[in-house]
C-alpha positions in Angstrom: 136.1 169.3 121.6 134.9 170.9 118.3 137.0 172.7 115.7 139.3 175.3 117.5 139.0 178.7 116.1 141.9 181.2 116.5 141.1 184.9 116.0 141.7 188.4 117.4 140.1 189.0 120.7 136.9 191.1 120.8 135.3 192.9 123.7 132.7 190.2 124.1 135.6 187.7 124.7 136.8 189.5 127.9 134.7 187.5 130.4 136.0 184.3 128.8 139.6 185.6 128.8 139.2 186.3 132.5 137.8 182.8 133.1 140.8 181.3 131.3 143.3 183.4 133.3 141.6 182.5 136.6 141.4 178.7 135.9 145.0 178.7 134.6 146.4 180.7 137.4 144.6 178.7 140.1 145.9 175.4 138.5 149.5 176.5 137.6 150.3 178.4 140.8 148.2 176.6 143.5 151.5 175.0 144.9 153.5 178.2 144.6 151.3 181.0 145.9 148.7 181.2 148.7 145.1 181.2 147.5 144.7 184.8 148.8 147.7 186.0 146.8 146.2 184.4 143.6 142.8 186.0 144.2 144.4 189.4 144.8 146.6 189.1 141.8 143.7 188.0 139.5 141.6 190.8 140.8 144.4 193.3 140.1 145.8 191.9 136.9 142.8 190.5 135.2 140.0 193.0 135.9 137.3 193.3 133.3 138.2 196.9 132.7 141.9 196.2 132.3 141.3 193.3 129.9 138.9 195.6 127.9 141.7 198.2 127.6 144.2 195.4 126.5 141.8 194.1 123.8 141.2 197.6 122.5 144.9 198.6 122.5 146.0 199.0 118.9 149.7 198.8 119.8 149.5 195.2 120.9 147.9 192.0 119.5 145.4 190.0 121.6 144.5 186.6 120.3 142.0 184.1 121.5 141.2 180.4 120.8 137.6 179.4 120.9 136.0 176.0 121.1 132.6 176.9 119.6 131.8 180.1 121.4 133.8 179.3 124.5 137.2 181.1 124.9 139.7 178.3 125.8 143.0 180.2 125.5 144.5 183.6 124.8 147.8 185.1 123.8 148.7 188.8 124.3 151.9 190.4 122.9 153.4 193.7 121.7 156.1 196.1 122.5 158.0 195.6 125.7 160.8 197.2 127.8 163.5 195.1 126.0 162.0 194.8 122.5 159.0 192.7 121.5 157.3 190.9 124.4 154.9 188.0 125.0 152.9 189.5 127.8 150.9 186.6 128.7 149.5 183.3 127.2 147.2 180.9 129.0 145.1 178.0 128.0 142.4 176.2 130.1 143.9 173.2 131.9 141.5 170.9 130.1 143.0 172.0 126.8 146.7 171.6 127.8 148.7 169.5 125.3 146.1 170.1 122.6 148.4 172.3 120.3 146.8 175.6 121.3 150.0 177.1 122.8 152.1 176.0 119.7 149.6 177.6 117.4 149.7 180.8 119.4 153.6 180.8 119.1 153.3 180.3 115.3 150.7 183.1 114.9 152.7 185.4 117.1 155.9 184.8 115.1 154.1 185.3 111.8 152.7 188.7 113.0 156.1 189.8 114.2 157.8 188.6 111.0 155.4 190.9 109.1 156.7 193.7 111.4 160.3 192.7 110.9 160.7 191.4 114.4 162.8 188.2 114.8 163.5 188.2 118.5 161.1 188.4 121.4 161.0 187.6 125.1 158.8 186.8 128.0 159.1 186.2 131.7 158.0 183.1 133.4 157.9 182.3 137.1 160.9 180.3 138.1 158.8 177.7 139.9 156.3 177.4 136.9 157.7 174.1 135.7 154.8 173.7 133.2 155.4 177.1 131.6 159.2 176.8 131.5 159.0 173.3 129.9 156.6 174.6 127.3 158.8 177.6 126.4 162.0 175.7 126.3 160.3 173.0 124.0 159.3 175.8 121.6 162.8 177.2 121.2 163.1 179.8 123.9 166.4 180.1 125.8 166.7 181.1 129.4 169.0 184.2 129.9 169.7 184.3 133.6 171.6 187.6 133.4 168.2 189.3 132.7 166.1 187.4 135.3 164.0 189.7 137.6 163.7 188.3 141.1 162.0 184.9 140.8 161.0 185.5 137.1 163.0 183.8 134.3 163.8 185.9 131.4 163.5 183.7 128.2 164.1 184.8 124.7 163.6 183.3 121.3 165.2 184.3 118.0 163.3 183.0 114.9 163.9 182.8 111.2 161.1 184.0 109.0 159.6 181.3 106.7 
């Protein structure tokens, strides 16, 4: 692993972002969903065209982490239905527990503090024990009253530095 670089996503990062999503989803959800469901979900939710639109969207922030020129993680956040939302954050399984997720959380909070946002939320699948553990470790709190089906609603209130 060389020095990790965190930056805004660019259009040329999109194939790498898709690769991270695919590898992360196949690892994280392999015991939760059938392979056919995962393949269909990735096709629908992580198409190259859809990711290009997300990277170009000026109303949200899309960050990547690169190891050299290789995208190894991404974080996408912006306005949501209930305030400020973390839409998605994934890291290649080989890079789990390397501090990438924690750095994304810090960068996201710094961006939102600049915007005056101190509370944000995300949804995590109720059977995604890895994701739930990560978010709870980083100060998120589960609010069961706002869960949607099998998705946990988790929220974090932060204090600017």
